[in-house]
TORDRENSE-626069 format. One record per residue: residue number from 0; residue in three letters; chain; x negated, y, z of N, C-alpha, C in turn. Coordinates in pm, whole numbers, m for minus. Example, Ala and Ser with C-alpha at 12.3 -4.5 7.8 and 13.67 -1.06 7.14 Angstrom:
2
{0 'ALA' 'A' {m1319 m569 780} {m1230 m450 780} {m1320 m330 780}}
{1 'SER' 'A' {m1285 m225 708} {m1367 m106 714} {m1290 3 787}}
# end
This chain:
119
{0 'UNK' 'A' {1634 m713 699} {1735 m755 605} {1674 m774 466}}
{1 'UNK' 'A' {1587 m681 427} {1525 m692 295} {1433 m813 289}}
{2 'UNK' 'A' {1361 m838 397} {1273 m955 403} {1351 m1085 396}}
{3 'UNK' 'A' {1464 m1090 465} {1548 m1210 461} {1603 m1232 320}}
{4 'UNK' 'A' {1648 m1124 256} {1700 m1134 120} {1592 m1184 24}}
{5 'UNK' 'A' {1472 m1132 35} {1362 m1175 m53} {1323 m1320 m25}}
{6 'UNK' 'A' {1331 m1362 99} {1301 m1501 133} {1402 m1595 69}}
{7 'UNK' 'A' {1530 m1559 76} {1635 m1642 15} {1616 m1648 m136}}
{8 'UNK' 'A' {1589 m1535 m198} {1569 m1532 m343} {1447 m1615 m382}}
{9 'UNK' 'A' {1340 m1602 m307} {1220 m1683 m333} {1247 m1831 m316}}
{10 'UNK' 'A' {1325 m1864 m213} {1360 m2005 m190} {1441 m2060 m307}}
{11 'UNK' 'A' {1536 m1980 m357} {1617 m2025 m472} {1528 m2052 m593}}
{12 'UNK' 'A' {1434 m1964 m618} {1344 m1982 m732} {1254 m2103 m715}}
{13 'UNK' 'A' {1199 m2119 m598} {1108 m2231 m570} {1183 m2365 m577}}
{14 'UNK' 'A' {1298 m2367 m512} {1378 m2490 m511} {1426 m2525 m653}}
{15 'UNK' 'A' {1467 m2423 m727} {1511 m2446 m864} {1400 m2497 m953}}
{16 'UNK' 'A' {1278 m2446 m933} {1165 m2491 m1014} {1125 m2634 m977}}
{17 'UNK' 'A' {1128 m2667 m848} {1092 m2803 m806} {1191 m2907 m857}}
{18 'UNK' 'A' {1319 m2873 m851} {1423 m2969 m893} {1460 m2956 m1041}}
{19 'UNK' 'A' {1399 m2856 m1107} {1430 m2827 m1247} {1581 m2804 m1264}}
{20 'UNK' 'A' {1636 m2729 m1168} {1779 m2698 m1165} {1802 m2562 m1230}}
{21 'UNK' 'A' {1866 m2560 m1345} {1886 m2436 m1418} {1982 m2341 m1346}}
{22 'UNK' 'A' {2075 m2394 m1270} {2169 m2310 m1195} {2094 m2225 m1091}}
{23 'UNK' 'A' {2006 m2288 m1013} {1928 m2214 m914} {1831 m2117 m980}}
{24 'UNK' 'A' {1769 m2159 m1090} {1678 m2069 m1160} {1753 m1950 m1220}}
{25 'UNK' 'A' {1872 m1976 m1272} {1955 m1867 m1325} {1997 m1770 m1217}}
{26 'UNK' 'A' {2036 m1823 m1101} {2074 m1739 m988} {1955 m1655 m942}}
{27 'UNK' 'A' {1838 m1716 m936} {1717 m1645 m899} {1690 m1531 m999}}
{28 'UNK' 'A' {1704 m1560 m1128} {1681 m1460 m1231} {1778 m1343 m1217}}
{29 'UNK' 'A' {1905 m1373 m1193} {2006 m1268 m1179} {1973 m1178 m1059}}
{30 'UNK' 'A' {1938 m1238 m946} {1902 m1159 m828} {1779 m1073 m855}}
{31 'UNK' 'A' {1679 m1129 m922} {1559 m1052 m953} {1590 m936 m1047}}
{32 'UNK' 'A' {1680 m956 m1142} {1720 m848 m1232} {1796 m738 m1157}}
{33 'UNK' 'A' {1881 m778 m1063} {1954 m679 m983} {1856 m595 m901}}
{34 'UNK' 'A' {1756 m659 m842} {1655 m587 m764} {1576 m493 m854}}
{35 'UNK' 'A' {1539 m539 m974} {1465 m454 m1068} {1546 m331 m1107}}
{36 'UNK' 'A' {1673 m350 m1139} {1759 m237 m1177} {1775 m140 m1059}}
{37 'UNK' 'A' {1790 m193 m938} {1803 m108 m820} {1675 m27 m796}}
{38 'UNK' 'A' {1559 m89 m816} {1433 m16 m799} {1417 93 m903}}
{39 'UNK' 'A' {1453 64 m1027} {1444 166 m1132} {1541 280 m1103}}
{40 'UNK' 'A' {1664 246 m1063} {1764 349 m1030} {1716 434 m912}}
{41 'UNK' 'A' {1656 371 m811} {1602 445 m697} {1489 538 m737}}
{42 'UNK' 'A' {1403 492 m826} {1293 575 m874} {1343 695 m954}}
{43 'UNK' 'A' {1441 673 m1040} {1499 782 m1118} {1568 883 m1026}}
{44 'UNK' 'A' {1644 832 m928} {1711 921 m833} {1610 1003 m753}}
{45 'UNK' 'A' {1504 938 m707} {1401 1009 m630} {1333 1116 m715}}
{46 'UNK' 'A' {1309 1086 m842} {1247 1183 m931} {1340 1302 m956}}
{47 'UNK' 'A' {1469 1276 m970} {1564 1384 m996} {1589 1469 m871}}
{48 'UNK' 'A' {1573 1412 m754} {1597 1483 m627} {1467 1505 m550}}
{49 'UNK' 'A' {1360 1530 m621} {1228 1544 m559} {1225 1656 m455}}
{50 'UNK' 'A' {1284 1770 m486} {1282 1883 m392} {1357 1849 m263}}
{51 'UNK' 'A' {1474 1787 m277} {1551 1749 m158} {1476 1644 m75}}
{52 'UNK' 'A' {1411 1550 m143} {1334 1447 m74} {1216 1508 1}}
{53 'UNK' 'A' {1148 1601 m64} {1035 1669 m1} {1080 1745 123}}
{54 'UNK' 'A' {1194 1814 111} {1250 1888 224} {1285 1794 339}}
{55 'UNK' 'A' {1345 1679 306} {1381 1580 406} {1259 1525 479}}
{56 'UNK' 'A' {1153 1496 404} {1030 1444 465} {967 1548 556}}
{57 'UNK' 'A' {962 1674 510} {903 1780 593} {982 1800 722}}
{58 'UNK' 'A' {1114 1796 713} {1196 1812 833} {1176 1696 929}}
{59 'UNK' 'A' {1161 1577 876} {1135 1459 959} {1000 1470 1029}}
{60 'UNK' 'A' {899 1518 957} {767 1536 1018} {773 1644 1126}}
{61 'UNK' 'A' {843 1755 1098} {858 1861 1199} {925 1806 1326}}
{62 'UNK' 'A' {1029 1726 1308} {1100 1668 1422} {1005 1577 1502}}
{63 'UNK' 'A' {929 1495 1433} {836 1405 1501} {730 1483 1578}}
{64 'UNK' 'A' {675 1586 1515} {571 1666 1580} {626 1737 1703}}
{65 'UNK' 'A' {744 1796 1691} {800 1875 1802} {847 1791 1920}}
{66 'UNK' 'A' {909 1676 1891} {978 1606 2000} {920 1471 2038}}
{67 'UNK' 'A' {869 1395 1943} {833 1257 1971} {684 1231 1989}}
{68 'UNK' 'A' {599 1311 1924} {457 1284 1926} {402 1303 2068}}
{69 'UNK' 'A' {328 1205 2113} {268 1210 2246} {355 1151 2355}}
{70 'UNK' 'A' {483 1132 2328} {573 1075 2427} {590 924 2406}}
{71 'UNK' 'A' {595 883 2281} {613 743 2246} {484 692 2183}}
{72 'UNK' 'A' {423 589 2244} {294 540 2197} {299 487 2054}}
{73 'UNK' 'A' {405 415 2019} {416 358 1884} {425 470 1781}}
{74 'UNK' 'A' {512 568 1807} {527 682 1716} {396 758 1703}}
{75 'UNK' 'A' {328 779 1813} {201 852 1813} {97 779 1729}}
{76 'UNK' 'A' {83 648 1749} {m17 572 1673} {16 569 1524}}
{77 'UNK' 'A' {142 549 1490} {181 546 1349} {158 683 1284}}
{78 'UNK' 'A' {196 789 1354} {180 924 1299} {31 956 1283}}
{79 'UNK' 'A' {m53 917 1379} {m197 937 1367} {m253 863 1246}}
{80 'UNK' 'A' {m209 739 1225} {m256 660 1112} {m216 726 979}}
{81 'UNK' 'A' {m92 774 972} {m46 841 849} {m128 966 822}}
{82 'UNK' 'A' {m151 1047 924} {m229 1170 905} {m373 1140 867}}
{83 'UNK' 'A' {m430 1037 927} {m569 999 895} {m578 949 751}}
{84 'UNK' 'A' {m483 864 712} {m485 806 578} {m461 911 470}}
{85 'UNK' 'A' {m363 999 490} {m329 1100 391} {m414 1227 404}}
{86 'UNK' 'A' {m497 1232 508} {m582 1348 534} {m499 1476 540}}
{87 'UNK' 'A' {m394 1472 623} {m306 1587 639} {m284 1614 788}}
{88 'UNK' 'A' {m220 1724 816} {m196 1761 954} {m62 1833 965}}
{89 'UNK' 'A' {32 1776 1038} {163 1838 1057} {248 1840 933}}
{90 'UNK' 'A' {355 1921 935} {447 1928 820} {387 2012 708}}
{91 'UNK' 'A' {335 2131 741} {274 2217 640} {124 2233 664}}
{92 'UNK' 'A' {88 2253 791} {m53 2274 825} {m71 2247 975}}
{93 'UNK' 'A' {m189 2279 1024} {m216 2261 1166} {m125 2345 1254}}
{94 'UNK' 'A' {m67 2452 1199} {20 2541 1276} {149 2470 1320}}
{95 'UNK' 'A' {182 2358 1257} {300 2282 1297} {290 2233 1440}}
{96 'UNK' 'A' {170 2222 1491} {148 2170 1626} {166 2276 1734}}
{97 'UNK' 'A' {178 2405 1695} {187 2513 1793} {310 2500 1882}}
{98 'UNK' 'A' {420 2451 1828} {544 2441 1905} {579 2298 1941}}
{99 'UNK' 'A' {480 2215 1960} {507 2074 1986} {504 2041 2135}}
{100 'UNK' 'A' {571 1933 2169} {568 1884 2307} {428 1839 2342}}
{101 'UNK' 'A' {354 1787 2245} {216 1744 2268} {128 1862 2309}}
{102 'UNK' 'A' {162 1980 2262} {87 2102 2293} {137 2167 2422}}
{103 'UNK' 'A' {232 2102 2487} {280 2153 2616} {396 2249 2607}}
{104 'UNK' 'A' {457 2264 2489} {569 2356 2472} {698 2279 2494}}
{105 'UNK' 'A' {780 2327 2586} {910 2265 2612} {1011 2323 2514}}
{106 'UNK' 'A' {1094 2238 2458} {1191 2281 2357} {1289 2384 2414}}
{107 'UNK' 'A' {1326 2373 2540} {1424 2464 2599} {1364 2601 2627}}
{108 'UNK' 'A' {1235 2605 2657} {1173 2731 2691} {1104 2795 2571}}
{109 'UNK' 'A' {1125 2741 2455} {1058 2787 2336} {1120 2916 2284}}
{110 'UNK' 'A' {1035 3016 2258} {1084 3141 2203} {992 3180 2088}}
{111 'UNK' 'A' {1047 3195 1972} {968 3227 1853} {970 3377 1833}}
{112 'UNK' 'A' {851 3440 1836} {843 3583 1812} {756 3614 1691}}
{113 'UNK' 'A' {727 3511 1615} {649 3532 1494} {500 3509 1511}}
{114 'UNK' 'A' {457 3496 1634} {316 3471 1661} {305 3343 1740}}
{115 'UNK' 'A' {222 3251 1695} {206 3128 1770} {60 3095 1778}}
{116 'UNK' 'A' {21 3034 1888} {m118 2996 1907} {m122 2862 1976}}
{117 'UNK' 'A' {m225 2787 1946} {m245 2658 2011} {m304 2683 2148}}
{118 'UNK' 'A' {m255 2611 2247} {m312 2627 2382} {m438 2546 2394}}
# end
């Protein structure tokens, strides 16, 4: 959807410049200003809610490690690329992998007693 929207906005700007049509150029400018304001507002919101965003990302990584990694090839490859690029491992550390499906732990048979080890 975002790609389609950007294509339409780019087309309006290009077409307006070729035809020297001020209406299309004005419409293009208005859309670009709306996108700029939305990006600034998103950045300010993300900065103000940094702790909540960090918590959300960690929970998402935990979910991926526990349930999806190793089962879905696309998810596995993307997650490997992210970890390689960011030079990180799991949500907090390598210990995140102790209770993962990739490590052979079934979610239903999982029992946390405070001690975990990689098999």
